[in-house]
mmCIF entry with sequence, helices, sheets and N, C-alpha, C, O atoms, coordinates in Angstrom:
data_MODEL
# 
_entry.id   MODEL 
# 
_entity.id                         1 
_entity.type                       polymer 
_entity.pdbx_number_of_molecules   1 
# 
_entity_poly.entity_id                      1 
_entity_poly.type                           'polypeptide(L)' 
_entity_poly.nstd_linkage                   no 
_entity_poly.nstd_monomer                   no 
_entity_poly.pdbx_seq_one_letter_code       MVDILAVVQWALSSTDDFRSRLLKVMNLGDDSDTAESMYGLFAGTVYGFASISSE 
_entity_poly.pdbx_seq_one_letter_code_can   MVDILAVVQWALSSTDDFRSRLLKVMNLGDDSDTAESMYGLFAGTVYGFASISSE 
_entity_poly.pdbx_strand_id                 A 
# 
loop_
_entity_poly_seq.entity_id 
_entity_poly_seq.num 
_entity_poly_seq.mon_id 
_entity_poly_seq.hetero 
1 1  MET n 
1 2  VAL n 
1 3  ASP n 
1 4  ILE n 
1 5  LEU n 
1 6  ALA n 
1 7  VAL n 
1 8  VAL n 
1 9  GLN n 
1 10 TRP n 
1 11 ALA n 
1 12 LEU n 
1 13 SER n 
1 14 SER n 
1 15 THR n 
1 16 ASP n 
1 17 ASP n 
1 18 PHE n 
1 19 ARG n 
1 20 SER n 
1 21 ARG n 
1 22 LEU n 
1 23 LEU n 
1 24 LYS n 
1 25 VAL n 
1 26 MET n 
1 27 ASN n 
1 28 LEU n 
1 29 GLY n 
1 30 ASP n 
1 31 ASP n 
1 32 SER n 
1 33 ASP n 
1 34 THR n 
1 35 ALA n 
1 36 GLU n 
1 37 SER n 
1 38 MET n 
1 39 TYR n 
1 40 GLY n 
1 41 LEU n 
1 42 PHE n 
1 43 ALA n 
1 44 GLY n 
1 45 THR n 
1 46 VAL n 
1 47 TYR n 
1 48 GLY n 
1 49 PHE n 
1 50 ALA n 
1 51 SER n 
1 52 ILE n 
1 53 SER n 
1 54 SER n 
1 55 GLU n 
# 
_struct_asym.id          A 
_struct_asym.entity_id   1 
# 
loop_
_struct_conf.conf_type_id 
_struct_conf.id 
_struct_conf.pdbx_PDB_helix_id 
_struct_conf.beg_label_comp_id 
_struct_conf.beg_label_asym_id 
_struct_conf.beg_label_seq_id 
_struct_conf.pdbx_beg_PDB_ins_code 
_struct_conf.end_label_comp_id 
_struct_conf.end_label_asym_id 
_struct_conf.end_label_seq_id 
_struct_conf.pdbx_end_PDB_ins_code 
_struct_conf.beg_auth_comp_id 
_struct_conf.beg_auth_asym_id 
_struct_conf.beg_auth_seq_id 
_struct_conf.end_auth_comp_id 
_struct_conf.end_auth_asym_id 
_struct_conf.end_auth_seq_id 
_struct_conf.pdbx_PDB_helix_class 
_struct_conf.details 
_struct_conf.pdbx_PDB_helix_length 
HELX_P HELX_P1 AA1 VAL A 2  ? SER A 14 ? VAL A 2  SER A 14 1 ? 13 
HELX_P HELX_P2 AA2 PHE A 18 ? MET A 26 ? PHE A 18 MET A 26 1 ? 9  
HELX_P HELX_P3 AA3 SER A 32 ? TYR A 47 ? SER A 32 TYR A 47 1 ? 16 
HELX_P HELX_P4 AA4 PHE A 49 ? SER A 51 ? PHE A 49 SER A 51 5 ? 3  
# 
_struct_conf_type.id          HELX_P 
_struct_conf_type.criteria    ? 
_struct_conf_type.reference   ? 
# 
loop_
_atom_site.group_PDB 
_atom_site.id 
_atom_site.type_symbol 
_atom_site.label_atom_id 
_atom_site.label_alt_id 
_atom_site.label_comp_id 
_atom_site.label_asym_id 
_atom_site.label_entity_id 
_atom_site.label_seq_id 
_atom_site.pdbx_PDB_ins_code 
_atom_site.Cartn_x 
_atom_site.Cartn_y 
_atom_site.Cartn_z 
_atom_site.occupancy 
_atom_site.B_iso_or_equiv 
_atom_site.pdbx_formal_charge 
_atom_site.auth_seq_id 
_atom_site.auth_comp_id 
_atom_site.auth_asym_id 
_atom_site.auth_atom_id 
_atom_site.pdbx_PDB_model_num 
ATOM 1   N N  . MET A 1 1  ? 0.842   -1.249 0.049   1.00 0.00 ? 1  MET A N  1 
ATOM 2   C CA . MET A 1 1  ? 0.022   -0.043 0.095   1.00 0.00 ? 1  MET A CA 1 
ATOM 3   C C  . MET A 1 1  ? 0.816   1.246  -0.007  1.00 0.00 ? 1  MET A C  1 
ATOM 4   O O  . MET A 1 1  ? 0.438   2.188  -0.703  1.00 0.00 ? 1  MET A O  1 
ATOM 5   N N  . VAL A 1 2  ? 1.987   1.254  0.748   1.00 0.00 ? 2  VAL A N  1 
ATOM 6   C CA . VAL A 1 2  ? 2.880   2.397  0.772   1.00 0.00 ? 2  VAL A CA 1 
ATOM 7   C C  . VAL A 1 2  ? 3.450   2.721  -0.433  1.00 0.00 ? 2  VAL A C  1 
ATOM 8   O O  . VAL A 1 2  ? 3.573   3.902  -0.760  1.00 0.00 ? 2  VAL A O  1 
ATOM 9   N N  . ASP A 1 3  ? 3.876   1.665  -1.252  1.00 0.00 ? 3  ASP A N  1 
ATOM 10  C CA . ASP A 1 3  ? 4.269   1.733  -2.597  1.00 0.00 ? 3  ASP A CA 1 
ATOM 11  C C  . ASP A 1 3  ? 3.396   2.336  -3.564  1.00 0.00 ? 3  ASP A C  1 
ATOM 12  O O  . ASP A 1 3  ? 3.839   3.078  -4.441  1.00 0.00 ? 3  ASP A O  1 
ATOM 13  N N  . ILE A 1 4  ? 2.175   2.056  -3.449  1.00 0.00 ? 4  ILE A N  1 
ATOM 14  C CA . ILE A 1 4  ? 1.053   2.652  -4.333  1.00 0.00 ? 4  ILE A CA 1 
ATOM 15  C C  . ILE A 1 4  ? 0.828   4.014  -4.028  1.00 0.00 ? 4  ILE A C  1 
ATOM 16  O O  . ILE A 1 4  ? 0.606   4.795  -4.953  1.00 0.00 ? 4  ILE A O  1 
ATOM 17  N N  . LEU A 1 5  ? 0.857   4.415  -2.827  1.00 0.00 ? 5  LEU A N  1 
ATOM 18  C CA . LEU A 1 5  ? 0.706   5.829  -2.441  1.00 0.00 ? 5  LEU A CA 1 
ATOM 19  C C  . LEU A 1 5  ? 1.940   6.658  -2.855  1.00 0.00 ? 5  LEU A C  1 
ATOM 20  O O  . LEU A 1 5  ? 1.767   7.833  -3.181  1.00 0.00 ? 5  LEU A O  1 
ATOM 21  N N  . ALA A 1 6  ? 3.147   6.129  -2.861  1.00 0.00 ? 6  ALA A N  1 
ATOM 22  C CA . ALA A 1 6  ? 4.303   6.751  -3.393  1.00 0.00 ? 6  ALA A CA 1 
ATOM 23  C C  . ALA A 1 6  ? 4.048   6.897  -4.882  1.00 0.00 ? 6  ALA A C  1 
ATOM 24  O O  . ALA A 1 6  ? 4.228   8.018  -5.359  1.00 0.00 ? 6  ALA A O  1 
ATOM 25  N N  . VAL A 1 7  ? 3.668   5.947  -5.652  1.00 0.00 ? 7  VAL A N  1 
ATOM 26  C CA . VAL A 1 7  ? 3.434   6.060  -6.963  1.00 0.00 ? 7  VAL A CA 1 
ATOM 27  C C  . VAL A 1 7  ? 2.429   7.205  -7.338  1.00 0.00 ? 7  VAL A C  1 
ATOM 28  O O  . VAL A 1 7  ? 2.626   8.017  -8.243  1.00 0.00 ? 7  VAL A O  1 
ATOM 29  N N  . VAL A 1 8  ? 1.424   7.168  -6.596  1.00 0.00 ? 8  VAL A N  1 
ATOM 30  C CA . VAL A 1 8  ? 0.413   8.215  -6.866  1.00 0.00 ? 8  VAL A CA 1 
ATOM 31  C C  . VAL A 1 8  ? 0.890   9.583  -6.514  1.00 0.00 ? 8  VAL A C  1 
ATOM 32  O O  . VAL A 1 8  ? 0.533   10.520 -7.229  1.00 0.00 ? 8  VAL A O  1 
ATOM 33  N N  . GLN A 1 9  ? 1.615   9.781  -5.547  1.00 0.00 ? 9  GLN A N  1 
ATOM 34  C CA . GLN A 1 9  ? 2.277   11.009 -5.167  1.00 0.00 ? 9  GLN A CA 1 
ATOM 35  C C  . GLN A 1 9  ? 3.244   11.520 -6.408  1.00 0.00 ? 9  GLN A C  1 
ATOM 36  O O  . GLN A 1 9  ? 3.171   12.628 -6.939  1.00 0.00 ? 9  GLN A O  1 
ATOM 37  N N  . TRP A 1 10 ? 4.092   10.546 -6.721  1.00 0.00 ? 10 TRP A N  1 
ATOM 38  C CA . TRP A 1 10 ? 4.986   10.792 -7.860  1.00 0.00 ? 10 TRP A CA 1 
ATOM 39  C C  . TRP A 1 10 ? 4.246   11.255 -9.071  1.00 0.00 ? 10 TRP A C  1 
ATOM 40  O O  . TRP A 1 10 ? 4.611   12.246 -9.702  1.00 0.00 ? 10 TRP A O  1 
ATOM 41  N N  . ALA A 1 11 ? 3.199   10.533 -9.397  1.00 0.00 ? 11 ALA A N  1 
ATOM 42  C CA . ALA A 1 11 ? 2.440   10.884 -10.738 1.00 0.00 ? 11 ALA A CA 1 
ATOM 43  C C  . ALA A 1 11 ? 1.811   12.232 -10.573 1.00 0.00 ? 11 ALA A C  1 
ATOM 44  O O  . ALA A 1 11 ? 1.846   12.994 -11.539 1.00 0.00 ? 11 ALA A O  1 
ATOM 45  N N  . LEU A 1 12 ? 1.246   12.610 -9.470  1.00 0.00 ? 12 LEU A N  1 
ATOM 46  C CA . LEU A 1 12 ? 0.622   13.776 -9.143  1.00 0.00 ? 12 LEU A CA 1 
ATOM 47  C C  . LEU A 1 12 ? 1.619   15.113 -9.312  1.00 0.00 ? 12 LEU A C  1 
ATOM 48  O O  . LEU A 1 12 ? 1.288   16.232 -9.704  1.00 0.00 ? 12 LEU A O  1 
ATOM 49  N N  . SER A 1 13 ? 2.855   14.678 -8.922  1.00 0.00 ? 13 SER A N  1 
ATOM 50  C CA . SER A 1 13 ? 3.848   15.874 -8.944  1.00 0.00 ? 13 SER A CA 1 
ATOM 51  C C  . SER A 1 13 ? 4.704   15.873 -10.303 1.00 0.00 ? 13 SER A C  1 
ATOM 52  O O  . SER A 1 13 ? 5.447   16.837 -10.484 1.00 0.00 ? 13 SER A O  1 
ATOM 53  N N  . SER A 1 14 ? 4.658   14.981 -11.152 1.00 0.00 ? 14 SER A N  1 
ATOM 54  C CA . SER A 1 14 ? 5.683   14.887 -12.252 1.00 0.00 ? 14 SER A CA 1 
ATOM 55  C C  . SER A 1 14 ? 5.138   15.246 -13.570 1.00 0.00 ? 14 SER A C  1 
ATOM 56  O O  . SER A 1 14 ? 5.893   15.303 -14.541 1.00 0.00 ? 14 SER A O  1 
ATOM 57  N N  . THR A 1 15 ? 3.837   15.501 -13.678 1.00 0.00 ? 15 THR A N  1 
ATOM 58  C CA . THR A 1 15 ? 3.318   15.906 -15.160 1.00 0.00 ? 15 THR A CA 1 
ATOM 59  C C  . THR A 1 15 ? 2.212   16.991 -14.981 1.00 0.00 ? 15 THR A C  1 
ATOM 60  O O  . THR A 1 15 ? 1.835   17.395 -13.881 1.00 0.00 ? 15 THR A O  1 
ATOM 61  N N  . ASP A 1 16 ? 1.751   17.403 -16.144 1.00 0.00 ? 16 ASP A N  1 
ATOM 62  C CA . ASP A 1 16 ? 0.839   18.614 -16.216 1.00 0.00 ? 16 ASP A CA 1 
ATOM 63  C C  . ASP A 1 16 ? -0.586  18.284 -16.234 1.00 0.00 ? 16 ASP A C  1 
ATOM 64  O O  . ASP A 1 16 ? -1.428  19.050 -15.763 1.00 0.00 ? 16 ASP A O  1 
ATOM 65  N N  . ASP A 1 17 ? -0.874  17.153 -16.771 1.00 0.00 ? 17 ASP A N  1 
ATOM 66  C CA . ASP A 1 17 ? -2.373  16.961 -17.084 1.00 0.00 ? 17 ASP A CA 1 
ATOM 67  C C  . ASP A 1 17 ? -2.749  15.454 -16.474 1.00 0.00 ? 17 ASP A C  1 
ATOM 68  O O  . ASP A 1 17 ? -1.934  14.596 -16.135 1.00 0.00 ? 17 ASP A O  1 
ATOM 69  N N  . PHE A 1 18 ? -4.061  15.374 -16.431 1.00 0.00 ? 18 PHE A N  1 
ATOM 70  C CA . PHE A 1 18 ? -4.662  14.045 -15.898 1.00 0.00 ? 18 PHE A CA 1 
ATOM 71  C C  . PHE A 1 18 ? -4.260  12.885 -16.658 1.00 0.00 ? 18 PHE A C  1 
ATOM 72  O O  . PHE A 1 18 ? -3.859  11.865 -16.097 1.00 0.00 ? 18 PHE A O  1 
ATOM 73  N N  . ARG A 1 19 ? -4.365  13.014 -18.098 1.00 0.00 ? 19 ARG A N  1 
ATOM 74  C CA . ARG A 1 19 ? -4.056  11.920 -18.853 1.00 0.00 ? 19 ARG A CA 1 
ATOM 75  C C  . ARG A 1 19 ? -2.576  11.408 -18.820 1.00 0.00 ? 19 ARG A C  1 
ATOM 76  O O  . ARG A 1 19 ? -2.336  10.201 -18.807 1.00 0.00 ? 19 ARG A O  1 
ATOM 77  N N  . SER A 1 20 ? -1.614  12.335 -18.807 1.00 0.00 ? 20 SER A N  1 
ATOM 78  C CA . SER A 1 20 ? -0.190  12.240 -18.810 1.00 0.00 ? 20 SER A CA 1 
ATOM 79  C C  . SER A 1 20 ? 0.119   11.370 -17.542 1.00 0.00 ? 20 SER A C  1 
ATOM 80  O O  . SER A 1 20 ? 0.870   10.396 -17.561 1.00 0.00 ? 20 SER A O  1 
ATOM 81  N N  . ARG A 1 21 ? -0.529  11.822 -16.467 1.00 0.00 ? 21 ARG A N  1 
ATOM 82  C CA . ARG A 1 21 ? -0.296  11.189 -15.112 1.00 0.00 ? 21 ARG A CA 1 
ATOM 83  C C  . ARG A 1 21 ? -0.770  9.791  -15.243 1.00 0.00 ? 21 ARG A C  1 
ATOM 84  O O  . ARG A 1 21 ? -0.011  8.860  -14.972 1.00 0.00 ? 21 ARG A O  1 
ATOM 85  N N  . LEU A 1 22 ? -1.984  9.595  -15.643 1.00 0.00 ? 22 LEU A N  1 
ATOM 86  C CA . LEU A 1 22 ? -2.642  8.289  -15.673 1.00 0.00 ? 22 LEU A CA 1 
ATOM 87  C C  . LEU A 1 22 ? -1.760  7.288  -16.450 1.00 0.00 ? 22 LEU A C  1 
ATOM 88  O O  . LEU A 1 22 ? -1.493  6.170  -16.009 1.00 0.00 ? 22 LEU A O  1 
ATOM 89  N N  . LEU A 1 23 ? -1.317  7.769  -17.654 1.00 0.00 ? 23 LEU A N  1 
ATOM 90  C CA . LEU A 1 23 ? -0.474  6.928  -18.480 1.00 0.00 ? 23 LEU A CA 1 
ATOM 91  C C  . LEU A 1 23 ? 0.755   6.453  -17.827 1.00 0.00 ? 23 LEU A C  1 
ATOM 92  O O  . LEU A 1 23 ? 1.216   5.332  -18.038 1.00 0.00 ? 23 LEU A O  1 
ATOM 93  N N  . LYS A 1 24 ? 1.358   7.440  -16.918 1.00 0.00 ? 24 LYS A N  1 
ATOM 94  C CA . LYS A 1 24 ? 2.651   7.042  -16.171 1.00 0.00 ? 24 LYS A CA 1 
ATOM 95  C C  . LYS A 1 24 ? 2.383   6.032  -15.207 1.00 0.00 ? 24 LYS A C  1 
ATOM 96  O O  . LYS A 1 24 ? 3.231   5.158  -15.026 1.00 0.00 ? 24 LYS A O  1 
ATOM 97  N N  . VAL A 1 25 ? 1.167   6.030  -14.469 1.00 0.00 ? 25 VAL A N  1 
ATOM 98  C CA . VAL A 1 25 ? 0.790   5.180  -13.513 1.00 0.00 ? 25 VAL A CA 1 
ATOM 99  C C  . VAL A 1 25 ? 0.521   3.784  -14.245 1.00 0.00 ? 25 VAL A C  1 
ATOM 100 O O  . VAL A 1 25 ? 0.939   2.751  -13.723 1.00 0.00 ? 25 VAL A O  1 
ATOM 101 N N  . MET A 1 26 ? -0.135  3.756  -15.383 1.00 0.00 ? 26 MET A N  1 
ATOM 102 C CA . MET A 1 26 ? -0.475  2.584  -16.151 1.00 0.00 ? 26 MET A CA 1 
ATOM 103 C C  . MET A 1 26 ? 0.807   1.849  -16.533 1.00 0.00 ? 26 MET A C  1 
ATOM 104 O O  . MET A 1 26 ? 0.943   0.638  -16.358 1.00 0.00 ? 26 MET A O  1 
ATOM 105 N N  . ASN A 1 27 ? 1.712   2.617  -17.046 1.00 0.00 ? 27 ASN A N  1 
ATOM 106 C CA . ASN A 1 27 ? 3.029   2.103  -17.652 1.00 0.00 ? 27 ASN A CA 1 
ATOM 107 C C  . ASN A 1 27 ? 3.910   1.462  -16.590 1.00 0.00 ? 27 ASN A C  1 
ATOM 108 O O  . ASN A 1 27 ? 4.842   0.723  -16.907 1.00 0.00 ? 27 ASN A O  1 
ATOM 109 N N  . LEU A 1 28 ? 3.610   1.747  -15.329 1.00 0.00 ? 28 LEU A N  1 
ATOM 110 C CA . LEU A 1 28 ? 4.682   1.088  -14.375 1.00 0.00 ? 28 LEU A CA 1 
ATOM 111 C C  . LEU A 1 28 ? 4.357   -0.351 -14.262 1.00 0.00 ? 28 LEU A C  1 
ATOM 112 O O  . LEU A 1 28 ? 5.219   -1.097 -13.798 1.00 0.00 ? 28 LEU A O  1 
ATOM 113 N N  . GLY A 1 29 ? 3.125   -0.864 -14.661 1.00 0.00 ? 29 GLY A N  1 
ATOM 114 C CA . GLY A 1 29 ? 2.912   -2.236 -14.416 1.00 0.00 ? 29 GLY A CA 1 
ATOM 115 C C  . GLY A 1 29 ? 2.607   -2.719 -13.101 1.00 0.00 ? 29 GLY A C  1 
ATOM 116 O O  . GLY A 1 29 ? 1.977   -1.949 -12.376 1.00 0.00 ? 29 GLY A O  1 
ATOM 117 N N  . ASP A 1 30 ? 2.948   -3.912 -12.625 1.00 0.00 ? 30 ASP A N  1 
ATOM 118 C CA . ASP A 1 30 ? 2.856   -4.573 -11.361 1.00 0.00 ? 30 ASP A CA 1 
ATOM 119 C C  . ASP A 1 30 ? 1.364   -4.433 -11.016 1.00 0.00 ? 30 ASP A C  1 
ATOM 120 O O  . ASP A 1 30 ? 0.516   -4.955 -11.740 1.00 0.00 ? 30 ASP A O  1 
ATOM 121 N N  . ASP A 1 31 ? 1.043   -3.754 -9.950  1.00 0.00 ? 31 ASP A N  1 
ATOM 122 C CA . ASP A 1 31 ? -0.366  -3.676 -9.471  1.00 0.00 ? 31 ASP A CA 1 
ATOM 123 C C  . ASP A 1 31 ? -0.977  -2.274 -9.901  1.00 0.00 ? 31 ASP A C  1 
ATOM 124 O O  . ASP A 1 31 ? -1.423  -1.449 -9.104  1.00 0.00 ? 31 ASP A O  1 
ATOM 125 N N  . SER A 1 32 ? -0.927  -2.117 -11.384 1.00 0.00 ? 32 SER A N  1 
ATOM 126 C CA . SER A 1 32 ? -1.311  -0.833 -11.808 1.00 0.00 ? 32 SER A CA 1 
ATOM 127 C C  . SER A 1 32 ? -2.872  -0.658 -11.739 1.00 0.00 ? 32 SER A C  1 
ATOM 128 O O  . SER A 1 32 ? -3.327  0.483  -11.829 1.00 0.00 ? 32 SER A O  1 
ATOM 129 N N  . ASP A 1 33 ? -3.655  -1.658 -11.595 1.00 0.00 ? 33 ASP A N  1 
ATOM 130 C CA . ASP A 1 33 ? -5.132  -1.370 -11.527 1.00 0.00 ? 33 ASP A CA 1 
ATOM 131 C C  . ASP A 1 33 ? -5.435  -0.688 -10.175 1.00 0.00 ? 33 ASP A C  1 
ATOM 132 O O  . ASP A 1 33 ? -6.214  0.255  -10.037 1.00 0.00 ? 33 ASP A O  1 
ATOM 133 N N  . THR A 1 34 ? -4.748  -1.259 -9.231  1.00 0.00 ? 34 THR A N  1 
ATOM 134 C CA . THR A 1 34 ? -4.934  -0.538 -7.941  1.00 0.00 ? 34 THR A CA 1 
ATOM 135 C C  . THR A 1 34 ? -4.414  0.901  -7.717  1.00 0.00 ? 34 THR A C  1 
ATOM 136 O O  . THR A 1 34 ? -4.975  1.763  -7.040  1.00 0.00 ? 34 THR A O  1 
ATOM 137 N N  . ALA A 1 35 ? -3.256  1.022  -8.391  1.00 0.00 ? 35 ALA A N  1 
ATOM 138 C CA . ALA A 1 35 ? -2.537  2.346  -8.464  1.00 0.00 ? 35 ALA A CA 1 
ATOM 139 C C  . ALA A 1 35 ? -3.372  3.319  -9.260  1.00 0.00 ? 35 ALA A C  1 
ATOM 140 O O  . ALA A 1 35 ? -3.538  4.486  -8.905  1.00 0.00 ? 35 ALA A O  1 
ATOM 141 N N  . GLU A 1 36 ? -3.894  2.783  -10.362 1.00 0.00 ? 36 GLU A N  1 
ATOM 142 C CA . GLU A 1 36 ? -4.857  3.752  -11.179 1.00 0.00 ? 36 GLU A CA 1 
ATOM 143 C C  . GLU A 1 36 ? -6.106  4.159  -10.430 1.00 0.00 ? 36 GLU A C  1 
ATOM 144 O O  . GLU A 1 36 ? -6.538  5.309  -10.511 1.00 0.00 ? 36 GLU A O  1 
ATOM 145 N N  . SER A 1 37 ? -6.736  3.143  -9.641  1.00 0.00 ? 37 SER A N  1 
ATOM 146 C CA . SER A 1 37 ? -7.787  3.523  -8.796  1.00 0.00 ? 37 SER A CA 1 
ATOM 147 C C  . SER A 1 37 ? -7.545  4.634  -7.832  1.00 0.00 ? 37 SER A C  1 
ATOM 148 O O  . SER A 1 37 ? -8.288  5.611  -7.740  1.00 0.00 ? 37 SER A O  1 
ATOM 149 N N  . MET A 1 38 ? -6.363  4.423  -7.047  1.00 0.00 ? 38 MET A N  1 
ATOM 150 C CA . MET A 1 38 ? -5.987  5.333  -6.126  1.00 0.00 ? 38 MET A CA 1 
ATOM 151 C C  . MET A 1 38 ? -5.590  6.807  -6.757  1.00 0.00 ? 38 MET A C  1 
ATOM 152 O O  . MET A 1 38 ? -5.914  7.862  -6.212  1.00 0.00 ? 38 MET A O  1 
ATOM 153 N N  . TYR A 1 39 ? -4.903  6.730  -7.886  1.00 0.00 ? 39 TYR A N  1 
ATOM 154 C CA . TYR A 1 39 ? -4.645  7.971  -8.469  1.00 0.00 ? 39 TYR A CA 1 
ATOM 155 C C  . TYR A 1 39 ? -5.867  8.699  -8.956  1.00 0.00 ? 39 TYR A C  1 
ATOM 156 O O  . TYR A 1 39 ? -5.905  9.926  -8.864  1.00 0.00 ? 39 TYR A O  1 
ATOM 157 N N  . GLY A 1 40 ? -6.915  7.989  -9.493  1.00 0.00 ? 40 GLY A N  1 
ATOM 158 C CA . GLY A 1 40 ? -8.156  8.651  -9.781  1.00 0.00 ? 40 GLY A CA 1 
ATOM 159 C C  . GLY A 1 40 ? -8.768  9.284  -8.526  1.00 0.00 ? 40 GLY A C  1 
ATOM 160 O O  . GLY A 1 40 ? -9.248  10.417 -8.556  1.00 0.00 ? 40 GLY A O  1 
ATOM 161 N N  . LEU A 1 41 ? -8.743  8.580  -7.499  1.00 0.00 ? 41 LEU A N  1 
ATOM 162 C CA . LEU A 1 41 ? -9.357  9.076  -6.336  1.00 0.00 ? 41 LEU A CA 1 
ATOM 163 C C  . LEU A 1 41 ? -8.639  10.432 -5.827  1.00 0.00 ? 41 LEU A C  1 
ATOM 164 O O  . LEU A 1 41 ? -9.294  11.405 -5.453  1.00 0.00 ? 41 LEU A O  1 
ATOM 165 N N  . PHE A 1 42 ? -7.306  10.401 -5.850  1.00 0.00 ? 42 PHE A N  1 
ATOM 166 C CA . PHE A 1 42 ? -6.567  11.527 -5.276  1.00 0.00 ? 42 PHE A CA 1 
ATOM 167 C C  . PHE A 1 42 ? -6.616  12.532 -6.356  1.00 0.00 ? 42 PHE A C  1 
ATOM 168 O O  . PHE A 1 42 ? -6.805  13.688 -5.980  1.00 0.00 ? 42 PHE A O  1 
ATOM 169 N N  . ALA A 1 43 ? -6.486  12.326 -7.619  1.00 0.00 ? 43 ALA A N  1 
ATOM 170 C CA . ALA A 1 43 ? -6.586  13.362 -8.716  1.00 0.00 ? 43 ALA A CA 1 
ATOM 171 C C  . ALA A 1 43 ? -7.808  14.112 -8.686  1.00 0.00 ? 43 ALA A C  1 
ATOM 172 O O  . ALA A 1 43 ? -7.867  15.334 -8.820  1.00 0.00 ? 43 ALA A O  1 
ATOM 173 N N  . GLY A 1 44 ? -8.888  13.259 -8.486  1.00 0.00 ? 44 GLY A N  1 
ATOM 174 C CA . GLY A 1 44 ? -10.284 13.874 -8.396  1.00 0.00 ? 44 GLY A CA 1 
ATOM 175 C C  . GLY A 1 44 ? -10.465 14.899 -7.162  1.00 0.00 ? 44 GLY A C  1 
ATOM 176 O O  . GLY A 1 44 ? -11.081 15.963 -7.213  1.00 0.00 ? 44 GLY A O  1 
ATOM 177 N N  . THR A 1 45 ? -9.873  14.417 -6.167  1.00 0.00 ? 45 THR A N  1 
ATOM 178 C CA . THR A 1 45 ? -9.835  15.234 -4.784  1.00 0.00 ? 45 THR A CA 1 
ATOM 179 C C  . THR A 1 45 ? -9.096  16.532 -5.012  1.00 0.00 ? 45 THR A C  1 
ATOM 180 O O  . THR A 1 45 ? -9.595  17.626 -4.751  1.00 0.00 ? 45 THR A O  1 
ATOM 181 N N  . VAL A 1 46 ? -7.775  16.346 -5.555  1.00 0.00 ? 46 VAL A N  1 
ATOM 182 C CA . VAL A 1 46 ? -6.967  17.552 -5.623  1.00 0.00 ? 46 VAL A CA 1 
ATOM 183 C C  . VAL A 1 46 ? -7.383  18.490 -6.724  1.00 0.00 ? 46 VAL A C  1 
ATOM 184 O O  . VAL A 1 46 ? -7.471  19.698 -6.505  1.00 0.00 ? 46 VAL A O  1 
ATOM 185 N N  . TYR A 1 47 ? -7.673  17.903 -8.042  1.00 0.00 ? 47 TYR A N  1 
ATOM 186 C CA . TYR A 1 47 ? -7.974  18.769 -9.121  1.00 0.00 ? 47 TYR A CA 1 
ATOM 187 C C  . TYR A 1 47 ? -9.265  18.974 -9.478  1.00 0.00 ? 47 TYR A C  1 
ATOM 188 O O  . TYR A 1 47 ? -9.585  19.802 -10.331 1.00 0.00 ? 47 TYR A O  1 
ATOM 189 N N  . GLY A 1 48 ? -10.179 18.153 -8.780  1.00 0.00 ? 48 GLY A N  1 
ATOM 190 C CA . GLY A 1 48 ? -11.597 18.197 -9.154  1.00 0.00 ? 48 GLY A CA 1 
ATOM 191 C C  . GLY A 1 48 ? -12.000 17.470 -10.377 1.00 0.00 ? 48 GLY A C  1 
ATOM 192 O O  . GLY A 1 48 ? -11.204 17.232 -11.285 1.00 0.00 ? 48 GLY A O  1 
ATOM 193 N N  . PHE A 1 49 ? -13.384 17.082 -10.393 1.00 0.00 ? 49 PHE A N  1 
ATOM 194 C CA . PHE A 1 49 ? -13.954 16.310 -11.465 1.00 0.00 ? 49 PHE A CA 1 
ATOM 195 C C  . PHE A 1 49 ? -13.612 16.857 -12.879 1.00 0.00 ? 49 PHE A C  1 
ATOM 196 O O  . PHE A 1 49 ? -13.282 16.118 -13.806 1.00 0.00 ? 49 PHE A O  1 
ATOM 197 N N  . ALA A 1 50 ? -13.717 18.225 -12.976 1.00 0.00 ? 50 ALA A N  1 
ATOM 198 C CA . ALA A 1 50 ? -13.439 18.883 -14.263 1.00 0.00 ? 50 ALA A CA 1 
ATOM 199 C C  . ALA A 1 50 ? -12.111 18.595 -14.841 1.00 0.00 ? 50 ALA A C  1 
ATOM 200 O O  . ALA A 1 50 ? -11.990 18.661 -16.064 1.00 0.00 ? 50 ALA A O  1 
ATOM 201 N N  . SER A 1 51 ? -11.135 18.292 -14.125 1.00 0.00 ? 51 SER A N  1 
ATOM 202 C CA . SER A 1 51 ? -9.793  17.979 -14.699 1.00 0.00 ? 51 SER A CA 1 
ATOM 203 C C  . SER A 1 51 ? -9.625  16.716 -15.483 1.00 0.00 ? 51 SER A C  1 
ATOM 204 O O  . SER A 1 51 ? -8.656  16.525 -16.219 1.00 0.00 ? 51 SER A O  1 
ATOM 205 N N  . ILE A 1 52 ? -10.737 15.736 -15.280 1.00 0.00 ? 52 ILE A N  1 
ATOM 206 C CA . ILE A 1 52 ? -10.698 14.588 -15.920 1.00 0.00 ? 52 ILE A CA 1 
ATOM 207 C C  . ILE A 1 52 ? -11.186 14.678 -17.265 1.00 0.00 ? 52 ILE A C  1 
ATOM 208 O O  . ILE A 1 52 ? -12.321 15.106 -17.472 1.00 0.00 ? 52 ILE A O  1 
ATOM 209 N N  . SER A 1 53 ? -10.410 14.301 -18.228 1.00 0.00 ? 53 SER A N  1 
ATOM 210 C CA . SER A 1 53 ? -10.971 14.452 -19.622 1.00 0.00 ? 53 SER A CA 1 
ATOM 211 C C  . SER A 1 53 ? -12.038 13.533 -20.039 1.00 0.00 ? 53 SER A C  1 
ATOM 212 O O  . SER A 1 53 ? -12.142 12.462 -19.441 1.00 0.00 ? 53 SER A O  1 
ATOM 213 N N  . SER A 1 54 ? -12.785 13.807 -20.928 1.00 0.00 ? 54 SER A N  1 
ATOM 214 C CA . SER A 1 54 ? -13.989 12.999 -21.307 1.00 0.00 ? 54 SER A CA 1 
ATOM 215 C C  . SER A 1 54 ? -13.662 11.710 -22.072 1.00 0.00 ? 54 SER A C  1 
ATOM 216 O O  . SER A 1 54 ? -14.511 10.847 -22.295 1.00 0.00 ? 54 SER A O  1 
ATOM 217 N N  . GLU A 1 55 ? -12.323 11.629 -22.479 1.00 0.00 ? 55 GLU A N  1 
ATOM 218 C CA . GLU A 1 55 ? -11.763 10.518 -23.235 1.00 0.00 ? 55 GLU A CA 1 
ATOM 219 C C  . GLU A 1 55 ? -11.778 9.344  -22.347 1.00 0.00 ? 55 GLU A C  1 
ATOM 220 O O  . GLU A 1 55 ? -11.352 8.260  -22.748 1.00 0.00 ? 55 GLU A O  1 
# 
């Protein structure tokens, strides 16, 4: 769990937009489905629902 939170924190601080961040998390592999879910939770909280693209 700590590793996933570290990945989410890294993704949130290392790119400019939701899609780029999500792709970074996805490309890490391993337990990416859990990391993607956690990233979505935190990104939605930090940046709001409007920051998530309709794609």
